C-alpha positions as a Markdown table, in Angstrom:
| # | Residue | x | y | z |
|---|---|---|---|---|
| 1 | Met | -40.0 | 165.7 | 223.4 |
| 2 | Met | -36.8 | 164.8 | 221.6 |
| 3 | Thr | -33.3 | 166.0 | 222.4 |
| 4 | Ile | -30.5 | 165.7 | 219.9 |
| 5 | Cys | -27.2 | 165.4 | 221.7 |
| 6 | Glu | -24.9 | 166.4 | 218.8 |
| 7 | Lys | -24.5 | 169.2 | 216.3 |
| 8 | Val | -26.5 | 168.4 | 213.1 |
| 9 | Lys | -25.8 | 169.2 | 209.5 |
| 10 | Trp | -28.6 | 171.2 | 207.8 |
| 11 | Ser | -29.0 | 170.6 | 204.0 |
| 12 | Arg | -30.9 | 173.9 | 203.6 |
| 13 | Arg | -32.7 | 176.6 | 205.5 |
| 14 | Leu | -36.4 | 176.0 | 206.2 |
| 15 | Pro | -38.5 | 178.3 | 203.9 |
| 16 | Ala | -41.3 | 178.4 | 206.4 |
| 17 | Ala | -42.4 | 177.0 | 209.7 |
| 18 | Pro | -42.8 | 173.2 | 209.5 |
| 19 | Thr | -46.1 | 171.5 | 210.0 |
| 20 | Ser | -44.8 | 168.0 | 210.7 |
| 21 | Leu | -41.5 | 166.2 | 211.4 |
| 22 | Thr | -40.4 | 162.6 | 210.4 |
| 23 | Ile | -37.3 | 160.9 | 211.7 |
| 24 | Thr | -35.9 | 158.0 | 209.7 |
| 25 | Lys | -32.7 | 155.9 | 210.1 |
| 26 | Asp | -31.1 | 154.1 | 207.1 |
| 27 | Ser | -29.2 | 150.8 | 206.9 |
| 28 | Cys | -25.8 | 152.4 | 207.7 |
| 29 | Gly | -26.9 | 154.1 | 210.9 |
| 30 | Arg | -27.6 | 157.7 | 209.7 |
| 31 | Tyr | -30.6 | 159.6 | 210.9 |
| 32 | Phe | -32.6 | 161.9 | 208.7 |
| 33 | Leu | -35.1 | 164.5 | 209.9 |
| 34 | Ser | -37.7 | 165.5 | 207.2 |
| 35 | Phe | -39.9 | 168.5 | 207.6 |
| 36 | Val | -43.1 | 169.3 | 205.7 |
| 37 | Val | -43.6 | 173.0 | 204.9 |
| 38 | Asp | -45.9 | 175.2 | 202.8 |
| 39 | Thr | -44.1 | 176.8 | 199.8 |
| 40 | Glu | -44.9 | 178.9 | 196.8 |
| 41 | Pro | -44.0 | 177.6 | 193.2 |
| 42 | Asp | -40.6 | 178.9 | 192.1 |
| 43 | Ile | -41.5 | 179.9 | 188.5 |
| 44 | Leu | -38.5 | 180.4 | 186.3 |
| 45 | Pro | -38.3 | 182.9 | 183.5 |
| 46 | Glu | -39.6 | 181.6 | 180.2 |
| 47 | Arg | -37.2 | 180.1 | 177.7 |
| 48 | Gln | -37.7 | 179.6 | 173.9 |
| 49 | Ser | -35.9 | 176.2 | 173.8 |
| 50 | Glu | -37.4 | 172.8 | 174.1 |
| 51 | Ser | -35.7 | 169.5 | 174.5 |
| 52 | Gly | -36.3 | 165.8 | 173.8 |
| 53 | Ile | -34.3 | 163.3 | 175.8 |
| 54 | Asp | -33.2 | 159.8 | 174.8 |
| 55 | Leu | -31.9 | 157.8 | 177.8 |
| 56 | Gly | -29.3 | 155.1 | 177.3 |
| 57 | Leu | -26.4 | 153.2 | 178.8 |
| 58 | Ser | -23.4 | 154.1 | 176.7 |
| 59 | Ala | -24.4 | 157.8 | 177.2 |
| 60 | Phe | -26.7 | 158.5 | 180.1 |
| 61 | Ala | -28.8 | 161.0 | 178.1 |
| 62 | Val | -28.7 | 162.5 | 174.6 |
| 63 | Leu | -30.6 | 165.7 | 174.1 |
| 64 | Ser | -32.2 | 166.8 | 170.8 |
| 65 | Asp | -29.8 | 169.7 | 170.4 |
| 66 | Gly | -26.9 | 167.2 | 170.2 |
| 67 | Arg | -25.6 | 167.4 | 173.7 |
| 68 | Lys | -24.6 | 164.2 | 175.4 |
| 69 | Ile | -24.5 | 163.5 | 179.2 |
| 70 | Asp | -21.9 | 160.8 | 179.9 |
| 71 | Ser | -22.9 | 157.9 | 182.1 |
| 72 | Pro | -20.9 | 158.1 | 185.4 |
| 73 | Arg | -21.5 | 154.4 | 186.2 |
| 74 | Phe | -21.1 | 154.8 | 189.9 |
| 75 | Leu | -21.8 | 151.2 | 190.8 |
| 76 | Arg | -19.4 | 149.9 | 188.3 |
| 77 | Arg | -16.6 | 152.2 | 189.6 |
| 78 | Ala | -17.2 | 151.1 | 193.2 |
| 79 | Glu | -17.5 | 147.3 | 192.5 |
| 80 | Lys | -13.9 | 146.5 | 193.4 |
| 81 | Lys | -14.2 | 148.0 | 196.9 |
| 82 | Leu | -17.7 | 146.6 | 197.3 |
| 83 | Lys | -16.5 | 143.1 | 196.5 |
| 84 | Arg | -13.7 | 143.4 | 199.1 |
| 85 | Val | -16.0 | 144.5 | 202.0 |
| 86 | Gln | -18.7 | 142.0 | 201.1 |
| 87 | Arg | -16.0 | 139.2 | 201.2 |
| 88 | Glu | -15.0 | 140.4 | 204.7 |
| 89 | Leu | -18.7 | 140.3 | 205.7 |
| 90 | Ser | -19.2 | 136.8 | 204.5 |
| 91 | Arg | -16.2 | 135.6 | 206.6 |
| 92 | Lys | -17.5 | 136.9 | 209.9 |
| 93 | Ala | -19.3 | 134.6 | 212.3 |
| 94 | Lys | -23.1 | 135.1 | 212.3 |
| 95 | Gly | -24.3 | 137.0 | 215.4 |
| 96 | Ser | -20.8 | 138.4 | 216.2 |
| 97 | Lys | -19.9 | 142.0 | 216.8 |
| 98 | Asn | -17.3 | 141.9 | 214.0 |
| 99 | Arg | -20.1 | 140.8 | 211.6 |
| 100 | Ala | -22.2 | 143.8 | 212.7 |
| 101 | Lys | -19.2 | 146.1 | 212.0 |
| 102 | Ala | -18.6 | 144.6 | 208.6 |
| 103 | Arg | -22.3 | 144.9 | 207.7 |
| 104 | Phe | -22.1 | 148.7 | 208.5 |
| 105 | Lys | -19.1 | 149.0 | 206.2 |
| 106 | Val | -21.0 | 147.3 | 203.3 |
| 107 | Ala | -24.0 | 149.6 | 204.0 |
| 108 | Arg | -21.9 | 152.7 | 204.0 |
| 109 | Gln | -20.3 | 151.8 | 200.6 |
| 110 | His | -23.7 | 151.3 | 199.0 |
| 111 | Ala | -24.9 | 154.6 | 200.6 |
| 112 | Lys | -22.0 | 156.4 | 199.0 |
| 113 | Val | -22.9 | 155.0 | 195.6 |
| 114 | Ala | -26.5 | 156.0 | 196.0 |
| 115 | Asn | -25.6 | 159.5 | 197.2 |
| 116 | Arg | -23.3 | 160.1 | 194.3 |
| 117 | Arg | -25.9 | 158.9 | 191.8 |
| 118 | Arg | -28.6 | 161.1 | 193.4 |
| 119 | Asp | -26.4 | 164.1 | 193.4 |
| 120 | Phe | -25.7 | 163.6 | 189.7 |
| 121 | His | -29.4 | 163.2 | 188.9 |
| 122 | His | -30.3 | 166.4 | 190.7 |
| 123 | Lys | -27.6 | 168.5 | 189.0 |
| 124 | Ala | -28.4 | 167.1 | 185.5 |
| 125 | Ser | -32.2 | 167.4 | 185.9 |
| 126 | Thr | -31.9 | 171.0 | 187.3 |
| 127 | Gln | -29.7 | 172.1 | 184.5 |
| 128 | Ile | -32.1 | 170.7 | 181.9 |
| 129 | Ile | -35.2 | 172.3 | 183.5 |
| 130 | Arg | -33.5 | 175.7 | 183.7 |
| 131 | Asp | -32.4 | 175.6 | 180.1 |
| 132 | Asn | -35.7 | 174.5 | 178.5 |
| 133 | Gln | -39.3 | 175.6 | 178.6 |
| 134 | Ala | -40.5 | 172.1 | 177.7 |
| 135 | Val | -38.9 | 168.7 | 178.3 |
| 136 | Tyr | -40.0 | 165.5 | 176.7 |
| 137 | Val | -38.7 | 162.0 | 177.6 |
| 138 | Glu | -39.4 | 158.5 | 176.5 |
| 139 | Asp | -41.4 | 156.3 | 179.0 |
| 140 | Leu | -39.0 | 153.3 | 179.3 |
| 141 | Ala | -39.9 | 149.9 | 180.6 |
| 142 | Val | -37.4 | 149.9 | 183.4 |
| 143 | Ser | -38.9 | 147.0 | 185.3 |
| 144 | Gly | -38.7 | 144.8 | 182.2 |
| 145 | Leu | -35.1 | 145.9 | 181.4 |
| 146 | Gly | -34.2 | 145.2 | 185.0 |
| 147 | Arg | -34.8 | 141.4 | 184.4 |
| 148 | Thr | -32.4 | 141.2 | 181.4 |
| 149 | Arg | -28.6 | 140.7 | 181.1 |
| 150 | Leu | -28.4 | 144.5 | 181.3 |
| 151 | Ala | -30.0 | 144.6 | 184.7 |
| 152 | Lys | -27.0 | 145.9 | 186.6 |
| 153 | Ser | -26.3 | 148.7 | 184.1 |
| 154 | Val | -30.0 | 149.7 | 184.0 |
| 155 | His | -30.2 | 149.9 | 187.8 |
| 156 | Asp | -26.9 | 151.7 | 188.0 |
| 157 | Ala | -28.2 | 154.4 | 185.6 |
| 158 | Gly | -31.3 | 155.1 | 187.7 |
| 159 | Trp | -33.6 | 156.3 | 184.8 |
| 160 | Ser | -36.8 | 156.2 | 186.9 |
| 161 | Ala | -35.4 | 158.5 | 189.6 |
| 162 | Phe | -34.0 | 160.9 | 187.0 |
| 163 | Val | -37.3 | 161.1 | 185.1 |
| 164 | Gly | -39.2 | 161.6 | 188.4 |
| 165 | Met | -36.9 | 164.5 | 189.2 |
| 166 | Leu | -37.6 | 166.1 | 185.8 |
| 167 | Glu | -41.3 | 165.8 | 186.3 |
| 168 | Tyr | -41.6 | 167.3 | 189.8 |
| 169 | Lys | -39.1 | 170.1 | 189.0 |
| 170 | Ala | -41.0 | 171.0 | 185.8 |
| 171 | Val | -44.1 | 171.5 | 188.0 |
| 172 | Lys | -42.2 | 173.4 | 190.6 |
| 173 | His | -40.5 | 175.8 | 188.1 |
| 174 | Gly | -43.3 | 176.4 | 185.6 |
| 175 | Arg | -42.1 | 174.1 | 182.8 |
| 176 | Thr | -44.0 | 171.7 | 180.6 |
| 177 | Phe | -43.2 | 168.0 | 180.9 |
| 178 | Ala | -44.5 | 165.0 | 178.9 |
| 179 | Lys | -43.7 | 161.4 | 178.5 |
| 180 | Val | -43.7 | 159.8 | 175.1 |
| 181 | Asp | -45.1 | 156.3 | 175.0 |
| 182 | Arg | -42.6 | 153.5 | 175.0 |
| 183 | Val | -44.1 | 151.9 | 171.9 |
| 184 | Phe | -43.2 | 155.0 | 169.9 |
| 185 | Pro | -40.5 | 153.9 | 167.3 |
| 186 | Ser | -38.1 | 156.7 | 168.0 |
| 187 | Ser | -35.1 | 154.8 | 166.6 |
| 188 | Gln | -36.9 | 153.7 | 163.5 |
| 189 | Val | -38.1 | 157.0 | 162.1 |
| 190 | Cys | -36.0 | 159.6 | 160.2 |
| 191 | Ser | -36.4 | 162.9 | 162.1 |
| 192 | Val | -35.9 | 164.8 | 158.8 |
| 193 | Cys | -38.4 | 163.3 | 156.4 |
| 194 | Gly | -40.4 | 160.9 | 158.6 |
| 195 | Leu | -39.5 | 157.7 | 156.8 |
| 196 | Arg | -39.9 | 154.6 | 159.0 |
| 197 | Asp | -37.5 | 151.9 | 157.7 |
| 198 | Gly | -37.9 | 149.3 | 160.5 |
| 199 | Pro | -36.0 | 148.2 | 163.6 |
| 200 | Lys | -32.2 | 148.2 | 163.8 |
| 201 | Pro | -29.9 | 146.1 | 166.0 |
| 202 | Leu | -28.3 | 147.8 | 169.0 |
| 203 | His | -24.8 | 147.6 | 167.5 |
| 204 | Ile | -25.9 | 150.0 | 164.6 |
| 205 | Arg | -25.1 | 153.4 | 166.0 |
| 206 | Lys | -25.3 | 155.3 | 162.7 |
| 207 | Trp | -27.5 | 154.8 | 159.7 |
| 208 | Thr | -28.5 | 156.6 | 156.5 |
| 209 | Cys | -32.1 | 157.4 | 155.6 |
| 210 | Gly | -33.1 | 155.7 | 152.3 |
| 211 | Ala | -35.4 | 158.5 | 151.3 |
| 212 | Cys | -33.6 | 161.8 | 152.1 |
| 213 | Gly | -30.0 | 160.4 | 152.5 |
| 214 | Thr | -29.5 | 162.0 | 155.9 |
| 215 | Val | -26.8 | 160.3 | 158.0 |
| 216 | His | -28.2 | 159.9 | 161.5 |
| 217 | Asp | -26.6 | 159.2 | 164.9 |
| 218 | Arg | -28.9 | 156.7 | 166.4 |
| 219 | Asp | -29.3 | 158.4 | 169.8 |
| 220 | His | -29.5 | 162.0 | 168.5 |
| 221 | Asn | -32.1 | 161.0 | 165.9 |
| 222 | Ala | -34.2 | 159.3 | 168.7 |
| 223 | Ala | -34.0 | 162.4 | 170.9 |
| 224 | Arg | -35.2 | 164.6 | 168.0 |
| 225 | Asn | -38.1 | 162.2 | 167.4 |
| 226 | Val | -39.0 | 162.3 | 171.1 |
| 227 | Leu | -39.0 | 166.1 | 170.8 |
| 228 | Leu | -41.4 | 166.1 | 167.8 |
| 229 | Glu | -43.7 | 163.5 | 169.4 |
| 230 | Gly | -43.7 | 165.4 | 172.7 |
| 231 | Arg | -44.7 | 168.6 | 170.9 |
| 232 | Arg | -47.5 | 166.7 | 169.2 |
| 233 | Ile | -48.8 | 165.3 | 172.5 |
| 234 | Val | -48.8 | 168.7 | 174.2 |
| 235 | Ala | -50.4 | 170.4 | 171.1 |
| 236 | Ala | -53.2 | 167.8 | 171.2 |
| 237 | Gly | -53.7 | 168.5 | 175.0 |
| 238 | Arg | -54.0 | 172.2 | 174.3 |
| 239 | Ala | -56.3 | 172.1 | 171.3 |
| 240 | Glu | -59.0 | 174.8 | 171.2 |
| 241 | Thr | -62.6 | 173.8 | 170.8 |
| 242 | Pro | -65.6 | 176.0 | 170.1 |
| 243 | Asn | -68.2 | 176.4 | 172.8 |
| 244 | Ala | -72.0 | 176.5 | 172.4 |
| 245 | Cys | -71.9 | 180.0 | 170.9 |
| 246 | Gly | -69.2 | 179.1 | 168.5 |
| 247 | Ala | -66.4 | 181.0 | 170.3 |
| 248 | Pro | -63.1 | 179.2 | 170.8 |
| 249 | Val | -62.4 | 178.1 | 174.3 |
| 250 | Arg | -59.1 | 177.0 | 175.7 |
| 251 | Arg | -59.2 | 174.5 | 178.4 |
| 252 | Ala | -57.6 | 175.8 | 181.6 |
| 253 | His | -54.8 | 173.8 | 183.2 |
| 254 | Val | -55.5 | 173.1 | 186.8 |
| 255 | Pro | -52.5 | 171.5 | 188.7 |
| 256 | Ala | -53.4 | 168.3 | 190.7 |
| 257 | Gln | -52.7 | 168.3 | 194.4 |
| 258 | Arg | -49.5 | 166.5 | 195.4 |
| 259 | Gly | -51.4 | 164.3 | 197.9 |
| 260 | Glu | -54.0 | 163.4 | 195.3 |
| 261 | Ala | -54.4 | 159.6 | 194.8 |
| 262 | Gly | -54.0 | 158.0 | 191.4 |
| 263 | Ser | -51.4 | 158.1 | 188.7 |
| 264 | Pro | -51.1 | 160.1 | 185.4 |
| 265 | Arg | -52.2 | 158.6 | 182.1 |
| 266 | Lys | -49.4 | 157.7 | 179.7 |
| 267 | Gly | -48.7 | 160.3 | 177.0 |
| 268 | Gln | -50.4 | 163.2 | 179.0 |
| 269 | Pro | -48.2 | 166.3 | 179.7 |
| 270 | Thr | -47.7 | 167.7 | 183.1 |
| 271 | Gln | -48.5 | 171.4 | 183.3 |
| 272 | Ala | -46.8 | 173.8 | 185.6 |
| 273 | Gly | -48.4 | 175.0 | 188.9 |
| 274 | Ile | -50.2 | 178.3 | 189.2 |
| 275 | Pro | -48.3 | 181.1 | 191.1 |
| 276 | Gly | -50.0 | 181.8 | 194.5 |
| 277 | Ile | -51.2 | 178.3 | 195.1 |
| 278 | His | -49.6 | 176.7 | 198.1 |
| 279 | Ala | -48.0 | 173.3 | 197.5 |
| 280 | Arg | -46.9 | 170.7 | 200.0 |
| 281 | Glu | -43.1 | 170.2 | 199.7 |
| 282 | His | -41.4 | 167.4 | 201.5 |
| 283 | Val | -38.0 | 168.9 | 202.4 |
| 284 | Lys | -35.2 | 166.9 | 203.9 |
| 285 | Thr | -33.2 | 169.3 | 206.0 |
| 286 | Leu | -31.1 | 167.4 | 208.5 |
| 287 | Arg | -28.6 | 164.6 | 208.1 |
| 288 | Tyr | -26.0 | 163.4 | 210.5 |
| 289 | Asp | -24.0 | 160.2 | 210.9 |
| 290 | Asp | -24.6 | 157.6 | 213.6 |
| 291 | Val | -21.2 | 156.5 | 214.6 |
| 292 | Thr | -21.4 | 158.1 | 218.1 |
| 293 | Arg | -25.0 | 159.4 | 217.8 |
| 294 | Gln | -27.2 | 159.5 | 220.8 |
| 295 | Val | -30.8 | 160.4 | 220.5 |
| 296 | Thr | -32.8 | 160.5 | 223.8 |
| 297 | Arg | -36.5 | 161.0 | 224.1 |
| 298 | Arg | -38.0 | 162.6 | 227.2 |
| 299 | Ser | -41.6 | 162.5 | 227.9 |
| 300 | Met | -43.1 | 165.7 | 229.3 |
| 301 | Ala | -45.1 | 165.3 | 232.5 |
């Protein structure tokens, strides 16, 4: 049996009785209690709008309707303070108590950056899912970009975490989500007439189509192309085929279990869950700092 000797901070109320409990501790000494509960899909009202998303560094995301989400660059903004506390850590004697205190200071600064980034991702992804019935995003090679000179900016943006949030929230709220293959030339094709006029250097942010004369913003045009390609992928996945008697049959979409092994194939849309089907949801509900934390465990006789 575990006894917690201090008031805790609940992130949310439990929607049902928990089936299991996991206790974790991070590098800056904070404890997290995570509960697994059974929940129903929270299906949102249907919307008519759909959105393609082009992720980038100058702007975090550009939507096909022209909206831009600025990049907060949390790590860049915190670099000055991080450098100072890391210098203090390097000057402490190894094995000393002062070094342990300095290490906690560095860990807390990194945790603040990660928390701010996660909060930004949650708010942006939730707003996009609520506003659109279908969301399409390009499948970027983040691991490859993380080995280039843009590595710090790529990791600071956190594209993979953001796309993962979009995907699971689409399933939870009854939206359609699909990834467009990374080899799709979204920046080379005119979204108006479909002319492909070849690759363009990154410093070219605007260009004019040689066929229809449309002046394109590079990111907005890429987002529109992602939207068109995403619609094509979903339409191909929902195509009707005749059965043995000649009648059209639409394939039913059955949601995969969350605990099911394996990974989705590229270019395949994720369909929403069916109301009434229970899904396992991993809910983090407790968080409290560890400065004066005391956790004691008592064994019941």
